[in-house]
N, C-alpha and C positions, 0 to 999 in steps of 0.2 A: 296582269299587272299594268300592261300598256293601256288597256281599256279603263281601268280604275284611275290611272294617272290622267288620261284624257278627260274623264269625267270630273276629276278634281280641279283640273285647270279650267274647264268650262264653267264650273260653279264659281271658282274664284274670280274669273273675269266678269261673270254676271254680277257678282256682289259689288263690283266697282261702280256699276251704273245704279246710283241710288235715286229712286223715284220719290216724289214729294207732292203734297197738296198745296193749294193756294187758297186757304179758307177764308181770307179776309183782306181788307185794305193793306196794301204793301207787303203781303205775304205772311207766312206762318208766324214770324216774329215781328211783323210790322217794321222791318228794317230795310226793305227794298233789296234783299239778297235772295237770289235763287240758288239753292244749294245742290241741285241735281248735278250729276256727272254724266259723261257720255254724250255731251252736247256738241253739235257741229262747231267747227272753228270759223267757217265762212259759208255763205250761201252758195249752193251749186248753181251752175248755169241754168237759167230759166226760173230760178227762185226755189225756195223750199216747197216741199210737198204739202198741198192743201188736202186735209183729211176729210173735212166736211164744212158746209155752210148751212146756216139755219136762219129763217126769217125772224126778225124782231122789229119792234117799233122804236120810238124815240127815247133817248136817255143818255145821260152823262155817266151813269154808274158803270163801273167796271164789273166783270164777272168774278165769281168765286168758284173754286173747284175743290171738291172734297168727296172722297169715297166713291169715285167713279161717276160723279154727277157734276154738272155745271149749273150754277144758279146766277141768273141775270134778271134785272128788273127793267121795265120799260113803261111807256105811257101810250095807251091806245086812244087816239082821238081823231076826229074828222078834220081838225085844223091842220095847217101846214107847220108841223113841229120843227122843221129845219129852218123856218123863216126867222130872221133876226128881229126879236121883239125886245126892246130895251125896257119900255114902260110896263108896269104891272097890268095884266090883262086877264080876262076871264076865259079860261079854256075848260071845256067839260069833256071828261073821258074816263077811262079806267086805268088805274095804276095796277101793274101786274108784277108778280114774281114768277118767273119761268124756270122750271127744272128740266134740264136736258141730259140725255145720256152722253157722257164725255167721250165715248168711243165713236158714236154715230151721229150725234146731234139731234136725235129724235126726241120729241117731247115726252117727258115722263109724267109731269103734272104742271098745273098752273093755278095760282091763287090770284084773284083779282077783286077789286072793289071800286065803286064809283068815287071819283075825286075831282073836285073843281080846283084848278090852278089859278092863283091870283099872284103870280110871281113874274119877275123879269126873266126872260129866256125860258118860257114854259115848254121846253122840249121834252122833259121827262125827269125821272128821279136822278138824284145825285149820289146817294150812298151805296157803296158796295155791300151786298149781303154779308153777314158774319155767320159762319157755320161752326157750330161747336156742340159736342155731346148729343148728336142726333137731332139738333134743332137748327133752324135758320132764323136769324134775327134781321129784320129789314125795317129801315126808317125811310118813309116816303117824303116827298117834297113838301107836303103841307103838315108834317108832324104826326103822321100816322105810324106808330110803331107796332109791328106784328111779330109774334113768335110762332113759327110754323114747324110742323113735324117734317124733318128733312127727307124722309122716305116717302111720305104720303101727300104732303102739302096741306094737311088739315091744320086749322087754326088751334093753337094751344092757349094763347092769351094775347091781348092787344091793349094798347093805350092810344089816347088822342091827346097830344100835348096841349093843344089849344083849349080843349074842353076840360081836361083833367087838371091843368096847371095854369090856365089863363095866359098861356104863352101866345106870342104873336109871330107869325111867319115873317122872317126877314126878307128883304127885297129879292134875294136870289134863292130863297127856299132853304129847307133843312139839308145840310151837306156834311154833317159831322158823323162819320162812320161809327156805329156802335162798337163798344169794346167789351169783350168778355174777360173778366178777371176773377178767377176762382169761381165762387157761386154767384157772382154779381154780373149783371149787364149794366155797364155805365154809359149814359147818354148825355149829350148836351141838349137841354130842354128849353129853358127860358122861363119867364114868369118870376114872381116875387119869391126870392129865396130858393129858387129851383133852377138856376142856370145849369147846374150839374146834378143829375139824379142817378142813384144806384138802385136797380131793381133786382129782386131774386130772379135769376135767370130761368128757373123752373116754373114759377107761379106768377111773376110779374109784380109781386108785392114790393112796395117801396121799402128800401132798407135805410136810405138817408137821402137828404137833399142839401144843397149848399150853393151859396153865392147868389147875389142879385146883380144883374148887369143891364146896362142901357140897351144892349142887344146881344143875343147869344153868340153871334158870329157863325163861322163855318168850319172851324178847326176841330179835328177829331180829338177825343180824350186820349191821352198818351201816358203810359207808365214808364218811369225811369227808376234807376237805383243810384242814389248819391247820398253822401254823408251817412252811410250805413242804414239808409232808410228807403223803402219803396215809396215813390212819390207819384201822385196822379197830377198831370199837367192839364189845366183848362185855360186855353187862350180865348177869351171872349173879345167883344168889340173894343175894349179899352185897356185890358191888362192881362198879363200872363200870371197864372196862379198855381201854386203847388199845394195839393191837398193830401191828407191821409186817405188812401183809397178804401180803408175799412170803415171810416167814420164820416168823411167829408170835411173834417176839421182843417182849417187853412194853416199851412206852414209859413209861406211867404208870398209876396205879390210884387210885381213890378209893372209900371205903366208902360204900355207899348200899343199904339193904335195906328193901324194901317189906314190909308185914305179910304173913304166910303165904308169904313168899318169892315174892311175885307180881311179879317183874320182867317186865313185859309190853310196855309201850309202846316204840316205836322211838325211840332218842335223837334229839332235835331240835336242830339248829344254826341260828343266825341271826347272821351276822357272826362275832364271836369268842366268842359265848355258846353254851353247850351244856347241855341240860336233860334229866334223866330223873326220873321219879317214879312212885309207885304207891300202893296201899292203905295207909291209916293215916296220911295226911299225911306221908309219907316221900318226900322229894325233895331234889335238889341242883342248883343252877345253877353251872356251871363257867365260868371265863374261860380261854380258850385262848391260849397264848403266840403271838406273831407271828413269832418267829424260830427256834423249835424245837418238837418234839412234847412239849409240857408243858402242864399245866392246874392252875389253882388254884381253890379254892372261893370263890365270890362270895357266896352265901347258901344257907342251909338252909331247907327248908320247915317250916311250922307250920300249925295248923288254920285260921288266919285269913288265909293268903295262898296264892298259887300255884294250880295245878290238879293234882289227883291222879287221873289216869284209871285205869280198870280195863281195859276191853277195846278202847279206841280210842287213837289217836295224835293228839296236838294238831297244829294247823297253826301255823306261825310265819312272821312277816314283819314287816319294819320295826320291830323291837324289841318286838313284841307277840305274844302266844300265845293261841290260841283252842282250847278243848277242853271236854270234858264231865267234870266232877268225879265222884268216886265217889258223891256225893250226888244225882247226876242233874241237875245244873244246867249249862247251857252258860255258860262264863265267858270273859272277856277279862282278860289279865294283862300287866302291864309286865314285860318279861323282866329288866331290870337291877335291879329291886327286889323283884319278886314281888307287887307291889300288885294287888289285884283291882279292875278298873275298872267292871265290870258283870256281871250274871248274868241268865239267862233260862230259864224252864221251858216256853216256848212250843213248842219242837220236840217236847216230850213231852206236848202237850195240857194243859199246866198241872198235870201230875201227876208231878213228879220222884220218882225211886225209887232205891234202893240199886243201885249198879253200873249206873246209866243209861248208855246207849250210843247215840251217833250218829257216823257216819263222815263226815269232812269232806274234800271235794275242791274245789279252786279251778279255775274256768274263766273266763278273762277277768277282769272286775272284780267277779265275784260267786262265790258258792259253791253247791255241791250238797251237801246233808246228807241222808244216809240214816238215818232214825231207827229205833230198835228197834221202833216201832209199825208198821213196814212202809211208811212214807210217804217219798217223795223230795221234798225241799224245796229251792226256790231262794231264796237269801237274800243280803243284804249283811251282811258282818261288818266292823266298824271299831272303833277305840277309843271311838267315840261310842255304839255300841250294836248291837243285833240288829234287822235290818229284813227281815221275811219278805215275799217277792214272790209266791210261788205254791207250792202243794203238791199232790201226787197220790199216791194209794195204789198201791203196786206189788204187795205180797204180803201174805198173811195171816200172823199170828203163830202159829208152830207149836212153839216151844220154851218150856218152863216154867223160869223162873229167879226165885228169891226170891219165889215165890208168884204171879208174873204171867206173862203170855204175851209173848214177845219174838221178834224176828228179830235174830240176832247174826252177821251175815255181811257182809263188806265187798264192795260191788259193784265191777264193772269198767266203765270208760267207754272205748268204742272205736267207731270207724267211725260216729260220730254217734249212738250208742246207749248205753243203760245195760243192763248184764247183772247181774241180782240173783237170789239164790236163798234159799229157806228149806229146811225138811226134807222138802218134798214136790215142789217144782218149781223150775225156773229159768226166768226170763222175760227176753225181750229187748224193750226199749221204745225207740222212736225218739225222739230229742231234737233232731232236725234242724229248722231253721226251715221 
């Protein structure tokens, strides 16, 4: 009986440690929440345990982790990918999707193709691979969409947005992470009447297309539920649009244009409030109708309120929003009014800078922040302020931006670990208790 009781207790305690995958941008539900348990409260002396490191080349794209494998994309070229290049330029190289063993970091397979970059910051791909149903969907910097067999890396189907839809690559390339929704793969494409396109995820057949935009922008397609309706949000260069995800038919639209057409952040919803914003203090808070797919403007951004992120997406909960402003300050804002409650430059070592970036993921009652300085930070975020608990360096800064060295790649959190990359390597670090 004692042995049975011990076994029961052991199994019970094991069940408390729930493992999870990170198969796409911002996690399983695209909400920046890591739901695994059994995660350490603070870093041990000397930092968390590094399980493995593997060599990669240049890229902004974060890794995806699913079914014991890590999927990460890069750009292999003879040019200096870490060099700051504002103007469009010609780089010749190979865009690649690498599949690694999540336990060891060893290469399982790679898929690559020749690709000429004609974008600003030609360091590498921007979109995190999306893993679903035994397939990997990847959108490259120049609009090459590929569907790969997740186990073998063989090509299932492919699209070329410039060739197939007459789209033009925006100055900073394609950066809208593809979204799987039921049997559909939804992408931001560009071209006449095809800013948003839904493909059959198994065959690549076009199911519908919608919207014409001056430029497609960089914001990923996002699904919300409001007004008793599932709504697909597409924020292109000049407006935020709500579509029926099954047909592409438009429900509503509101004008909101970030400077330099930098529509980047994922739209954030909390209750009946919905926010998008970007460069130049351009943003809008929408109030969503309760009984139909409709939205009304609650307030507009100005220089003294709200958050205007560049390369990160704010975290929202309980009527508050936490994010890094274009000034490089971490801020907390009341969503109903836009009032700034506090700001901190501690995640950036007291040196806030233009387009400062930290990626924010919640786990339990605290947050993991991956700062552009290569540090992973455990902190408490609340309307009362920023409370740092612990930090550890994960990676060197390998990209030059605005005259400083940075790491601008969203990490993945899965199987009790963090997976992060720069332009030279990807690292797996244990965060288990």
